[in-house]
N, C-alpha and C positions, 0 to 999 in steps of 0.2 A: 743363408738362412740366419735369421736373428735369434740369438739365445737370450732368454729372459731369466735372470737370476733372482731368486727370492732370498731375503735375509730373514732367518728364523730368530725370533726373540721371545724368550720366556716372559710371561706377564709378571708384574711385580708380585711379591709374596703377599698373600692375603693376610690381613691382620688377625683373622680367625686362625689361620695356620700357625702364625707366630705365637698366638695365645695358647694353642694346643701344645706347642713345643716347649713352652715356658714352664720348667719344672719348679719354679718358685711360687707358682699359683696353686691354689687349692685344687684338689682333684675334681671337685664339682664344677669349678670354673673352666677347667680344661675339657671336661666332657661337654659342657655347654658350647664351648668353642667348636668341638667336633660336630655337634648337631648343626650349629650355624654354618659351618664350613660346607657341609653337605647341601644345605638348603640354598646357600647364597651364590655358589659358583656354578659354572657349566659342569654337568654331571660327570662326564668322563675325565675332564681336567682335574676335578677334585680328587678322584681316586688314584690317578697316577701320582699325584703329589703325596698321597698317604702311604704309598708302597714303601718308600725308604724308611719312614717312621715305624711301620709295622715290623720291619726287619730288625730294628734297634731294640731287641727284646731285653737285653741285660739291664738297661737303664729305664725301661718303660714301665710305668705303673700298670698293674694287672687290669684295673678298670679301663684304662686307655686301650690296652690290648684287646679287651673284650669288645669295646666299642668299635675299634678298627676291624676286628674280625667280622663282626656283624655287618659293618658297613661294606666291607669287601664282598661279603656274601650277597648283600642286596645288589651290588654292582653286577656280580655274576658272570663277568667275562672270563675268557680263558686265562687272561693275565691274573685275574683275582684268584681263580682256582689254583693256578700255579703257585701263587704266593702263599695261599692257605695250606696247600699240601706240603710245600717246602718247609713251612714253619712247623706244621704238625709232626713231620718226620725228623726234624733236626734233633741231634743228640742233646743239645743244650736246652731244648724246649721243656719248660716245667709242666707239671700235671695240669695246673690251671690253664696254661696257654693251650695245651692240647684240647682241653674241653671247649675253650673259646673257638678254636679252629674247627672242631667238629660242628659246632653250631653255625659257624659261618659257611662251611662247606654245604651243609644241608640246605641253606637258603639259596644256594646257586642252582639247585636242581639240575646239576651237571652229571653226566655219566661217570666221569672220572672221580668226581666228588662222592658219588654213590658208592663206588668201589671202596673208597677209603672208609666211609662210615660203616659199610657192611663188614669190612675187615676188622673194625674196632670191636665188633661183637665177639671176636676171639681173644680180646685183651683179658689178662688175668686181673687187671685192676677194675674193681667194681664201679668206680666213678666213670671211667672211660666206657665200660660196657653199658651202664645205665644211660649215659648221655647219648651214646650211639643209638640205643634202643628207642629213646624218646624222640630223637631227631629224624628217624626213618620216615615218620609220617609226613615230613615236609616234602618228600619226593612223590607221594601219591602213587598213581598207577604205574609210573615209570619204574618203581621198585619191584613190581610183581615178579619178573623173571629172576632177579637176584634173590628175592625172598624164597622162591621155589628152590633155588639152588642151595640156599642155606638149609632148608628143610631136608634136602636130600643128603647133604654132606656135613652139616655143622654139628656142633656139640648140643646136648639137650637144652641148655640155657638159651643158646642162640636160636635153636629151632623153635622154642616157645615164643620168642620175640617175633620170629618170622611168621609163624602161624597166627599169632595175635594180630599182626599188621594185615595179613591176608584176609582175616575175618572182618577187621574194621573196614577194609577197602571193599568188602563184598566181591572179592576177586574171582569172578567166574573162570578166567583162564587158569586158575590154580586148582581147579577141581581134581584133575588127574593126579597132580602131585600129592594132594591130600589123601586121595583114595589109595595111591600106591604106598604111602607111608603107613597107613592103617593096616596094611597087609604084611608089613615087615615083621620078621621074627624078633628083631632087636628093638622094636618100637618101645619108646619110653612112655610110661603111663601118663606123665604130665603132658607130653607132646600129643599123645593119642587123644586125651581128653579135650585139648584145645582144637585138634583137628575136627573132632565131632562138633564142637561148638561152632567152628568156622563153617562147617557144612550147613548147619542150621541158619547161620547168619547170611550165607550166600543165598540160600533159599531155592536152590535148583533141585526139585524133587524128582530126579531121574531114578530109574530102576537101580542103577549102580549105587547111587547115594543112599537110597532107602535100604538097600541090602547092607551097606556098611553100617548104617545106624542100627539096624536090627541085630547085627552081630555084636555091636557095642553094647546093646541092651543086656547081653549075656556075659559081659566082661567080668573078670574076677574082681576088678577094682571098683569100689562104689563111686568114686569120682567120675569114672568113665560112664558108668550106667546113668548117673544123674544128668550128665551132659547129653547123653543119647536120648533120654526121655524128653528133655527140653527141646532138643533139636527135632525130634519126631513131631512134637506138637506144633512146631513152626512149619514143618515140611508138608505134612498131610493136607492141610487146607489149600496148599499151592498146587497140589497134584491134579491134573485134568482127568 
């Protein structure tokens, strides 16, 4: 049997990649090179070349890291997710780099990436928390089960973010989780108010939902009562 051997040769380095690596150039020129690199070469080949540069964090300009993180997020492969998670969790990673990684991870719409972004809602750092909260919308309906879990087990700030996203998604599968939370003895007023808002946003005028809204109309906190009144106005016309 004849054996055919293939000789693998790396293509010559792109002038755009060389320009991106050149630290003597202005940052605007290097970012332009990154954009041109992504547009000019084969898609996968481009991002494999960017991985080593993404790991060179100590000497890499923050704007370059931001561009690389978003580019890897657009690529969205398991390799890209691995690189972004590794960089996000590294002890030497700066706060700015963590924020870039969260933005990149959200663009991948990957389950493992979602877990990291959800986990960032527990961060004591306000910038990490707010970035994670903002990026959750990138996952769309894929995030619904994780958001329901945050509502069940998270801290009030994270719960508020979760409920807000569920309402924005009009997440019908989250109805049970919202109704269960409203019956909790330890329900936080801000979370409860948002749960009522989310019920109105989802628009499912079931007996259970209307009962929860009617109970909220008698709540001791004005914020909850206001949300309940607005929700009922939306729900009643939808009831058959």
